[in-house]
N, C-alpha and C positions, 0 to 999 in steps of 0.2 A: 397569278391567273385572274384573280378577281379585279387587281388594279387595272389590267389590260381591258377587261370587260366593260369596267365604269367608264375609261376612256374612250371606248368606241360608242357607248351610249351618249356621252356628253356631246362628242363631235356630230353624232346624227341628230340630237335634240338642237344643237346650236344651228346646224343647216336647215333643220325645218323651221325653226324661229326667223333667220335670215331669208329664208324663201317666202314666208308669209310676209314679213315685213315689206319686202320688193313688191310682192303682190298687193298689198293696201296702198302702197306708193302709187302703183301704175293704175289702179282703179280710180284713185281720188283725184290724180293730178288733172285730168280733163274737165272736171267739174269746177275746179279752181280756176283754171284757166278760161273756162267759158262764162264765167260769172261776170257781169259788168259791174263795176263801179264808178260813179259819176259825182262831180262836185257840184251838188244841187245849192250850193251857196250862192252861186252866180244867177240863178234864177231868179227873176223879179215878177214872174206871172205864173198862173196855173188854169187849167182847163180840166175840169170834172168830166170823164169820159167813162160814161155808163155808172154801175152802183159800186165798182171796185179798182177803177183805174183814173191816175190823174196825169196828166202831162204838164211837165214843168217847162216855161219858155225864158229865155234871157232875151227880151226886146220882142222880135218877132219869130226868131228861130227856136225851134224846139231842142231841148236839151236831154230830156229822158222821160218815158213813159215808167210810171211806178204801178203795180198792181198790188193792191192790199185786200187779199181773198177773205179775210175774216173781219173786216170793217166795211160797215156801209158809208160811201160817199154821197151826199146831195149837192145840188148845184150851189147852195149856200154854205157848204162846210168850211169850217177855219181847220187849214193844214198848217201845222209848224214842223220844223226839222228838230230833230234831236241832236244831229250832228250834219255839219255841211257835206262832208264826203261820206257818200252812202253806197252800200252795197246790198245784195240780196241777203235776207236775214235780219237786217237793220230794222230800227222802228222810226216810226215818225207819229205824229199827234195828230189824231183828226177829233176835232169838237171835243177835245178835253181827254181822249182815251187813246193810250198807247195802242198802236197798230203795227203789226209785223209786215215788212216789206216781203212779199213772195216773189216778185219778180221785178227787177230793174232792168230796164233796156235802153242803152244808151242811143242818142240820136245820131251819134256818128257811126255806130255799128249796124243799126236797125233804122230803116227809114220811118218817118211818123205818118206819111201820108197814105 
């Protein structure tokens, strides 16, 4: 009698964890799919747009717009990449300080004009 009760409880708990796992995957999948990642290594120019955004250019074509909400950008700021392929949440260096990329928008999916 005790063995059958423990077996049913185990199956119920397993089903709850399985359902919770599926729910977590379904809720996080759109966020991963919607985040842009861009090869910023091909950019050879940049334009500071406001105090928290920079547009990277390859020649005359925009590559991406990067927002750094927790760092101040000035027209003479020196921006360096920590990695050439960047996504939301990655870091770049602004005037010697590490800054987190809040939003990265690719020019292929979002118009820059």
